[in-house]
C-alpha positions as CSV (number, residue, x, y, z in Angstrom):
1,X,214.5,-98.0,-27.2
2,X,216.6,-98.4,-30.3
3,X,215.5,-99.1,-33.8
4,X,214.7,-102.8,-34.2
5,X,213.6,-103.2,-30.5
6,X,210.1,-104.3,-30.1
7,X,207.7,-102.6,-27.7
8,X,206.2,-105.0,-25.3
9,X,203.2,-103.7,-23.4
10,X,202.4,-106.9,-21.5
11,X,204.2,-107.8,-18.4
12,X,206.1,-111.1,-18.0
13,X,203.3,-112.3,-15.7
14,X,200.6,-111.4,-18.2
15,X,202.5,-113.3,-20.9
16,X,202.8,-116.3,-18.6
17,X,199.1,-116.3,-17.9
18,X,198.5,-116.2,-21.7
19,X,200.8,-119.1,-22.2
20,X,198.9,-121.1,-19.6
21,X,195.5,-120.1,-21.0
22,X,193.1,-122.1,-23.1
23,X,193.2,-119.5,-25.8
24,X,196.9,-120.2,-26.4
25,X,196.3,-123.9,-26.2
26,X,193.7,-123.6,-28.9
27,X,195.9,-121.4,-31.1
28,X,198.8,-123.9,-30.6
29,X,196.6,-126.8,-31.6
30,X,195.5,-125.0,-34.8
31,X,199.0,-124.0,-35.7
32,X,200.2,-127.6,-35.3
33,X,197.4,-128.7,-37.7
34,X,198.6,-126.0,-40.2
35,X,202.2,-127.4,-39.8
36,X,201.0,-130.9,-40.6
37,X,199.2,-129.6,-43.7
38,X,202.3,-127.8,-44.8
39,X,204.4,-130.9,-44.2
40,X,202.0,-132.9,-46.4
41,X,202.7,-130.4,-49.2
42,X,206.2,-131.8,-49.6
43,X,204.7,-134.8,-51.5
44,X,203.4,-132.4,-54.2
45,X,206.6,-130.3,-54.6
46,X,207.5,-129.8,-58.3
47,X,210.3,-127.2,-57.9
48,X,212.9,-125.8,-55.5
49,X,210.9,-122.6,-55.4
50,X,208.0,-124.5,-53.9
51,X,210.3,-126.2,-51.4
52,X,211.4,-122.8,-50.3
53,X,207.8,-121.6,-49.9
54,X,207.0,-124.6,-47.8
55,X,210.0,-124.1,-45.6
56,X,209.1,-120.5,-45.2
57,X,205.6,-121.4,-44.1
58,X,207.0,-123.9,-41.6
59,X,209.5,-121.2,-40.2
60,X,206.6,-118.7,-39.8
61,X,204.5,-121.2,-37.9
62,X,207.5,-122.2,-35.7
63,X,208.2,-118.5,-35.1
64,X,204.6,-117.8,-34.0
65,X,204.6,-120.9,-31.7
66,X,207.7,-119.5,-29.9
67,X,206.6,-115.9,-29.9
68,X,204.9,-115.8,-26.4
69,X,207.9,-117.4,-24.8
70,X,210.3,-115.0,-26.5
71,X,208.1,-112.0,-25.6
72,X,207.9,-113.2,-22.0
73,X,211.7,-113.6,-21.7
74,X,212.3,-110.2,-23.2
75,X,209.7,-108.6,-20.9
76,X,211.3,-110.3,-17.9
77,X,214.8,-109.2,-18.9
78,X,213.5,-105.6,-19.2
79,X,211.7,-105.7,-15.9
80,X,214.8,-107.0,-14.2
81,X,216.9,-104.4,-15.9
82,X,214.5,-101.6,-14.8
83,X,214.6,-102.9,-11.2
84,X,218.4,-102.9,-11.2
85,X,218.5,-99.4,-12.5
86,X,216.0,-98.2,-9.8
87,X,218.2,-99.9,-7.1
88,X,221.2,-97.8,-8.1
């Protein structure tokens, strides 16, 4: 594993189960509420610095919403790679 690579302890199947779980559904719902709140802050923007802060918050929320999918894809790729290496 090189510097910058993330260590994923979960399997692709475990991540899929998490993505299908009520826990993830609840978290997604809450994050979407946060995003609406952040969107509503645009009405009160008084400087470009604050616009940047709002955009940063939205990017962080979007990143978190995509994180399980990205982790699952990465775990699946690594598992496939490991299987190919074992088959050699």
